[in-house]
Backbone as CSV, one residue per row, in Angstrom:
resi,resn,N_x,N_y,N_z,CA_x,CA_y,CA_z,C_x,C_y,C_z
1,UNK,108.660,121.800,40.118,109.914,122.528,40.188,110.309,122.640,41.646
2,UNK,111.538,122.415,41.923,112.052,122.515,43.274,112.999,123.697,43.366
3,UNK,113.081,124.287,44.543,113.966,125.435,44.715,115.422,125.011,44.799
4,UNK,115.684,123.732,44.956,117.047,123.250,45.075,117.817,123.523,43.793
5,UNK,118.936,124.202,43.938,119.788,124.463,42.790,119.328,125.601,41.900
6,UNK,118.339,126.375,42.311,117.850,127.475,41.481,118.777,128.676,41.636
7,UNK,119.409,129.064,40.553,120.265,130.247,40.543,120.166,130.880,39.173
8,UNK,120.947,131.897,38.952,121.017,132.507,37.633,119.846,133.417,37.352
9,UNK,119.382,133.435,36.105,118.405,134.429,35.689,117.040,134.295,36.349
10,UNK,116.727,133.121,36.936,115.437,132.976,37.595,115.334,133.835,38.850
11,UNK,116.431,133.940,39.564,116.432,134.691,40.822,117.199,135.991,40.651
12,UNK,116.547,137.090,40.947,117.195,138.393,40.810,117.708,138.929,42.136
13,UNK,117.122,138.480,43.248,117.443,139.096,44.536,117.890,138.069,45.569
14,UNK,118.714,138.540,46.473,119.130,137.718,47.612,117.928,137.411,48.506
15,UNK,117.013,138.346,48.631,115.827,138.144,49.476,115.028,136.933,49.003
16,UNK,114.823,136.818,47.700,114.079,135.672,47.172,114.881,134.391,47.347
17,UNK,116.174,134.474,47.104,117.039,133.305,47.268,116.913,132.753,48.692
18,UNK,116.966,133.637,49.684,116.834,133.211,51.089,115.453,132.626,51.358
19,UNK,114.416,133.243,50.805,113.043,132.785,51.055,112.787,131.405,50.467
20,UNK,113.484,131.088,49.390,113.255,129.805,48.720,114.051,128.653,49.330
21,UNK,114.957,128.945,50.230,115.733,127.886,50.868,114.790,126.960,51.633
22,UNK,114.754,125.740,51.237,113.923,124.759,51.926,112.446,124.819,51.590
23,UNK,112.072,125.561,50.562,110.655,125.640,50.176,110.180,124.251,49.746
24,UNK,109.085,123.816,50.332,108.597,122.455,50.076,107.523,122.402,48.995
25,UNK,106.893,123.501,48.710,105.752,123.511,47.805,106.097,124.191,46.479
26,UNK,105.787,123.520,45.390,105.988,124.118,44.067,105.131,125.373,43.898
27,UNK,103.940,125.359,44.473,103.050,126.524,44.384,103.657,127.725,45.112
28,UNK,104.279,127.486,46.262,104.929,128.551,47.021,106.087,129.149,46.221
29,UNK,106.894,128.285,45.613,108.014,128.729,44.787,107.491,129.573,43.620
30,UNK,106.456,129.080,42.945,105.886,129.806,41.805,105.356,131.172,42.230
31,UNK,104.692,131.230,43.385,104.165,132.501,43.879,105.279,133.508,44.140
32,UNK,106.359,133.052,44.764,107.447,133.978,45.073,108.205,134.409,43.822
33,UNK,108.345,133.516,42.854,108.957,133.905,41.583,108.097,134.946,40.873
34,UNK,106.774,134.764,40.925,105.860,135.746,40.334,105.991,137.090,41.047
35,UNK,106.055,137.069,42.370,106.194,138.307,43.142,107.457,139.062,42.727
36,UNK,108.579,138.360,42.656,109.829,139.027,42.287,109.760,139.565,40.858
37,UNK,109.235,138.763,39.945,109.128,139.204,38.550,108.237,140.438,38.444
38,UNK,107.147,140.461,39.179,106.240,141.602,39.137,106.895,142.840,39.738
39,UNK,107.623,142.666,40.833,108.316,143.806,41.446,109.350,144.393,40.483
40,UNK,109.964,143.549,39.662,110.978,144.012,38.722,110.366,144.704,37.514
41,UNK,109.210,144.230,37.069,108.573,144.770,35.868,107.063,144.713,36.061
42,UNK,106.514,145.725,36.653,105.113,145.722,37.076,104.134,145.663,35.913
43,UNK,103.678,144.468,35.650,102.687,144.225,34.605,101.347,144.834,35.005
44,UNK,100.629,145.348,34.050,99.323,145.930,34.330,98.180,144.944,34.056
45,UNK,98.520,143.677,33.894,97.510,142.646,33.713,96.731,142.492,35.017
46,UNK,95.410,142.636,34.957,94.586,142.646,36.166,94.706,141.360,36.959
47,UNK,94.697,140.215,36.300,94.799,138.939,36.998,96.102,138.801,37.754
48,UNK,97.187,139.209,37.105,98.497,139.139,37.757,98.553,140.119,38.927
49,UNK,98.027,141.311,38.726,98.032,142.308,39.798,97.277,141.804,41.021
50,UNK,96.137,141.170,40.811,95.351,140.659,41.934,96.085,139.539,42.660
51,UNK,96.725,138.634,41.910,97.461,137.532,42.532,98.657,138.067,43.306
52,UNK,99.374,139.003,42.731,100.524,139.587,43.421,100.078,140.297,44.694
53,UNK,98.945,140.941,44.645,98.428,141.617,45.852,98.202,140.606,46.976
54,UNK,97.661,139.428,46.641,97.460,138.382,47.643,98.802,137.897,48.195
55,UNK,99.744,137.679,47.308,101.061,137.186,47.721,101.755,138.225,48.601
56,UNK,101.675,139.483,48.212,102.300,140.561,48.990,101.687,140.666,50.381
57,UNK,100.375,140.500,50.453,99.702,140.575,51.739,100.176,139.458,52.670
58,UNK,100.410,138.284,52.113,100.848,137.138,52.906,102.346,137.183,53.215
59,UNK,103.104,137.959,52.463,104.567,138.015,52.599,105.039,139.456,52.587
60,UNK,104.519,140.267,53.489,104.781,141.710,53.466,106.262,142.036,53.600
61,UNK,106.938,141.388,54.517,108.350,141.697,54.731,109.173,141.323,53.506
62,UNK,108.914,140.148,52.943,109.647,139.701,51.762,109.405,140.636,50.584
63,UNK,108.174,141.037,50.394,107.830,141.951,49.311,108.611,143.256,49.440
64,UNK,108.690,143.769,50.644,109.428,145.007,50.902,110.919,144.821,50.625
65,UNK,111.465,143.688,51.060,112.884,143.398,50.827,113.202,143.314,49.337
66,UNK,112.363,142.601,48.597,112.583,142.433,47.156,112.523,143.781,46.450
67,UNK,111.494,144.569,46.761,111.345,145.885,46.123,112.544,146.777,46.428
68,UNK,112.993,146.775,47.683,114.136,147.614,48.069,115.405,147.155,47.361
69,UNK,115.601,145.854,47.291,116.797,145.325,46.637,116.797,145.655,45.144
70,UNK,115.665,145.502,44.497,115.579,145.825,43.071,115.761,147.318,42.828
71,UNK,115.250,148.153,43.713,115.426,149.602,43.591,116.893,149.974,43.739
72,UNK,117.574,149.373,44.708,119.000,149.649,44.912,119.817,149.227,43.707
73,UNK,119.511,148.069,43.141,120.243,147.580,41.976,120.026,148.508,40.786
74,UNK,118.780,148.927,40.570,118.491,149.782,39.418,119.129,151.160,39.560
75,UNK,119.362,151.602,40.801,120.003,152.894,41.020,121.525,152.767,41.112
76,UNK,122.017,151.537,41.011,123.453,151.329,41.054,124.038,151.310,42.446
77,UNK,123.217,151.157,43.472,123.710,151.096,44.835,124.185,149.681,45.133
78,UNK,125.316,149.539,45.776,125.873,148.213,46.021,125.120,147.388,47.054
79,UNK,124.264,147.999,47.858,123.574,147.269,48.934,122.622,146.201,48.450
80,UNK,122.091,146.328,47.273,121.142,145.358,46.755,121.707,144.623,45.570
81,UNK,122.593,143.692,45.853,123.242,143.002,44.751,122.423,141.789,44.316
82,UNK,122.258,141.609,43.017,121.528,140.447,42.534,122.332,139.174,42.719
83,UNK,121.678,138.054,42.548,122.338,136.755,42.651,123.465,136.685,41.613
84,UNK,124.615,136.207,42.034,125.746,136.088,41.106,125.434,135.080,40.013
85,UNK,125.875,135.362,38.838,125.669,134.459,37.712,124.390,134.723,36.956
86,UNK,123.661,135.793,37.334,122.386,136.083,36.716,122.452,136.895,35.486
């Protein structure tokens, strides 16, 4: 899977959209999609939690941006707008 042309329901946040621009590795794309999905709906599956913890540690700023954007959207604040067409 390539990040080229990825829009709509796969991407919820502008932060993830920016991070995926020019992503060369399918594994990197998959990790960031997992991070965003977990931030949106925190699964209590131990394996997923451990993997997300690793991803968050490696991408602290992105993780913070995604969480803040999703929080703003859920509270109805205009500052964290999801990707159009989602």
